[in-house]
C-alpha positions in Angstrom: -13.4 -12.1 5.7 -14.1 -14.5 8.5 -14.1 -17.7 6.3 -12.0 -20.5 7.9 -10.0 -23.2 6.3 -10.1 -26.8 7.3 -7.1 -26.3 9.6 -9.2 -23.6 11.4 -6.9 -20.8 10.0 -8.4 -17.8 8.3 -8.8 -18.3 4.6 -6.1 -16.7 2.4 -7.2 -13.4 0.8 -6.9 -13.4 -3.0 -7.6 -10.8 -5.7 -10.9 -12.6 -6.3 -11.7 -12.3 -2.6 -11.5 -8.5 -2.7 -13.7 -8.4 -5.7 -16.2 -10.5 -3.9 -16.0 -8.3 -0.9 -17.1 -5.3 -3.1 -20.0 -7.4 -4.4 -21.1 -8.3 -0.8 -20.7 -4.7 0.4 -17.9 -5.6 2.8 -15.3 -2.9 3.2 -11.6 -3.8 2.5 -8.9 -2.9 5.0 -5.4 -2.1 3.6 -2.2 -0.9 5.2 1.4 -0.6 4.1 4.3 -2.6 5.5 7.9 -2.8 4.5 9.6 -5.3 6.8 9.0 -8.8 8.3 8.1 -7.7 11.8 5.5 -5.1 10.8 4.1 -7.4 8.2 3.6 -10.2 10.7 1.9 -7.9 13.2 -0.7 -6.5 10.9 -1.3 -9.8 9.2 -2.0 -11.5 12.5 -4.2 -8.5 13.4 -6.5 -9.4 10.5 -5.7 -6.9 7.8 -7.1 -7.8 4.4 -4.5 -6.3 2.1 -0.9 -5.3 2.6 0.7 -2.8 0.2 4.5 -2.8 0.1 4.5 0.7 -1.1 7.2 2.8 -2.7 6.4 5.1 0.3 9.2 3.1 1.8 11.3 5.8 0.1 9.9 8.3 2.6 9.3 6.4 5.8 12.2 3.9 5.6 14.9 5.6 3.6 14.2 9.3 4.4 13.9 10.5 0.8 11.6 13.5 0.1 9.7 11.8 -2.7 9.1 8.2 -3.9 11.1 8.8 -7.1 14.5 7.4 -5.8 13.2 3.9 -5.1 14.6 1.2 -7.3 13.2 -2.2 -8.3 15.9 -3.8 -6.2 14.7 -1.8 -3.2 11.1 -2.9 -3.7 12.0 -6.5 -4.2 13.9 -6.5 -0.9 11.1 -4.8 1.1 8.4 -7.0 -0.5 10.3 -10.2 0.1 10.6 -9.3 3.8 6.9 -8.8 4.1 5.9 -11.9 2.1 7.9 -14.1 4.5 5.8 -12.8 7.4 2.3 -13.1 5.9 -0.1 -16.1 6.2 -3.4 -14.5 5.3 -3.3 -11.1 3.7 -3.1 -10.3 0.0 0.4 -8.7 -0.6 0.7 -6.1 -3.3 4.0 -4.6 -4.4 4.4 -1.2 -6.0 6.4 -1.0 -9.2 8.7 2.0 -8.6 9.3 5.0 -10.9 10.8 4.1 -14.3 10.5 0.3 -13.8 7.4 0.2 -16.1 7.0 3.5 -17.9 9.4 2.9 -20.8 7.9 -0.1 -22.6 5.3 -2.8 -21.7 8.1 -5.4 -22.1 10.2 -3.8 -19.5 7.2 -3.4 -17.2 6.5 -7.1 -17.6 10.1 -8.0 -16.6 9.8 -5.7 -13.6 6.4 -7.2 -12.5 7.9 -10.7 -13.1 10.8 -9.9 -10.7 8.4 -8.7 -8.0 6.4 -11.9 -8.3 9.2 -14.4 -8.7 11.9 -12.9 -6.4 9.7 -11.2 -3.8 6.7 -13.5 -3.9 4.0 -10.7 -4.1 0.5 -11.7 -5.2 0.0 -8.6 -7.3 1.7 -5.4 -8.4 0.4 -1.8 -8.4 1.1 0.8 -11.1 0.3 4.5 -11.2 -1.5 6.1 -14.2 -4.3 5.8 -16.6 -4.5 5.8 -20.4 -0.7 6.0 -21.1 -0.1 2.7 -19.3 -3.1 0.7 -20.5 -1.1 -1.5 -22.9 1.4 -2.1 -20.1 -1.4 -3.2 -17.8 -2.8 -5.6 -20.5 0.7 -7.1 -21.1 1.3 -7.8 -17.4 -2.2 -9.2 -16.8 -2.0 -11.4 -19.9 1.1 -12.9 -18.4 -0.8 -13.9 -15.3 0.2 -11.2 -12.9 -2.7 -9.3 -11.2 -2.5 -5.5 -11.4 -3.9 -2.9 -9.1 -4.3 0.6 -10.6 -3.7 4.0 -9.0 -5.4 7.2 -10.0 -5.7 10.8 -8.6 -2.7 12.0 -6.8 0.2 9.8 -8.2 3.3 10.5 -6.1 5.7 9.2 -8.8 4.6 12.2 -10.9 5.2 14.8 -8.3 7.7 16.7 -10.4 5.2 16.9 -13.2 2.4 18.2 -11.0 4.6 20.1 -8.6 2.3 19.8 -5.7 0.5 17.2 -3.5 -2.8 19.1 -3.6 -6.2 17.4 -4.2 -6.5 16.2 -7.8 -9.5 16.2 -10.2 -11.3 19.1 -8.7 -12.1 20.6 -12.1 -14.6 18.9 -14.4 -12.2 18.1 -17.2 -9.7 16.3 -15.0 -12.6 14.5 -13.1 -14.0 13.3 -16.4 -10.6 12.1 -17.5 -10.1 10.2 -14.2 -13.5 8.4 -14.7 -12.4 7.4 -18.2 -9.1 6.2 -17.0 -10.7 4.1 -14.2 -12.9 2.4 -16.8 -10.0 1.8 -19.1 -8.0 0.2 -16.3 -10.9 -2.0 -15.4 -11.2 -3.1 -19.1 -7.5 -3.7 -19.3 -7.8 -6.2 -16.5 -7.0 -4.4 -13.2 -8.7 -6.2 -10.2 -8.8 -3.0 -8.1 -7.9 0.7 -8.2 -6.4 3.0 -5.5 -8.0 6.5 -5.6 -5.7 9.0 -3.9 -6.6 12.5 -2.7 -9.6 13.2 -4.9 -13.0 14.8 -4.0 -15.2 12.3 -2.1 -18.1 12.8 -4.6 -15.9 11.9 -7.5 -14.6 8.8 -5.7 -18.2 7.7 -4.9 -19.1 8.1 -8.6 -16.1 6.0 -9.8 -16.8 3.4 -7.2 -20.4 3.1 -8.3 -19.5 2.8 -12.0 -16.8 0.1 -11.6 -17.4 -3.6 -10.9 -13.9 -3.8 -9.4 -13.2 -2.4 -5.9 -11.8 1.1 -5.2 -9.4 1.7 -2.3 -9.3 5.2 -1.1 -6.7 7.3 0.6 -8.0 10.8 1.0 -10.9 9.9 -1.2 -13.9 9.8 1.2 -15.9 7.0 2.8 -17.7 5.7 -0.3 -14.7 3.8 -1.7 -14.8 0.0 -1.3 -11.8 0.1 1.0 -9.3 2.3 2.7 -5.5 2.4 2.9 -3.1 4.3 5.1 0.7 4.3 5.5 1.4 2.3 8.7 3.9 4.8 10.0 1.3 7.6 9.7 -1.7 5.8 11.3 0.4 4.6 14.2 1.8 8.1 14.9 5.4 7.1 14.2 5.7 10.0 11.8 4.9 13.3 13.5 5.8 15.5 10.5 2.9 14.4 8.2 -0.6 15.5 9.1 -2.9 15.6 6.1 -6.7 16.0 6.5 -7.4 12.4 5.6 -5.1 10.9 8.2 -6.5 9.5 11.5 -3.8 8.5 14.0 -4.7 5.4 15.9 -1.7 5.5 18.3 1.2 7.6 19.4 4.0 5.2 18.9 6.4 8.1 18.5 5.7 9.2 22.1 5.7 5.6 23.4 9.1 4.8 21.8 10.6 8.1 22.9 9.6 7.5 26.5 10.9 3.9 26.4 14.3 5.0 25.0 14.6 7.8 27.6 13.8 5.3 30.3 16.4 2.9 29.1 19.0 5.6 28.9 18.2 6.6 32.5 18.5 3.0 33.7 21.8 2.5 32.0 23.3 5.7 33.3 22.1 4.9 36.9 23.4 1.3 36.7 19.9 0.0 37.3 20.1 -2.0 34.1 21.0 -4.8 34.0 20.1 -5.9 37.5 21.1 -9.2 39.1 18.1 -11.0 37.6 19.1 -9.8 34.1 22.6 -11.2 34.0 24.2 -14.7 34.1 26.1 -16.2 37.0 29.4 -18.0 36.7 
């Protein structure tokens, strides 16, 4: 959105803004961030939405899945990002087992993310089983983004990261879940790794925006993990990923250059030290 405030700064993106973007046919850009520096860079670049994802478990902490992330971890990462952001809508993932037990526990978790971290909304994975939870959180005044399709927190249930909802029964269930999430008050839904035609159908039938990751071009917006799209992570190459840089290569070359300069006594030179 190019709307300017009276101070000539870009207008703050809100949950209502992204809904209006869908209505206007304007695509929504979304990336992950987990720390102050990265959050500041992508916010100043003009990103619409920043997701502080539990993918921090993989790219920041080195875990194989997102399951080990705790609510304390997520509050820490989200608070770092929020302090960096002026414009973007910041959404925080509720991690595994911070919302699945009872709606009351989920509300407490969501409340911590909003009060302690300062996020503008939270994201939950799942459909029908979490509808009462979504309603309770929304009724308390906390915006909720849904997440359907491949749900990484359920990896041990599904046992694979393959494309979801390829069979008619699962596809129909996903459409029902999407409508239930909208009715429960979600302002948007992430659709992860599902057939493009199915994502297009869901997007058409909902009044709230869909954000795709591996779900085709007809979603109302797209999201990628920042480490993946910048080429920082060389070990992850799904079909849906487009790398916009080779930061891994740039950083490797820079570090090797630094090592060479230190070993050869070229760094620091006379202009890089203090007299006295």
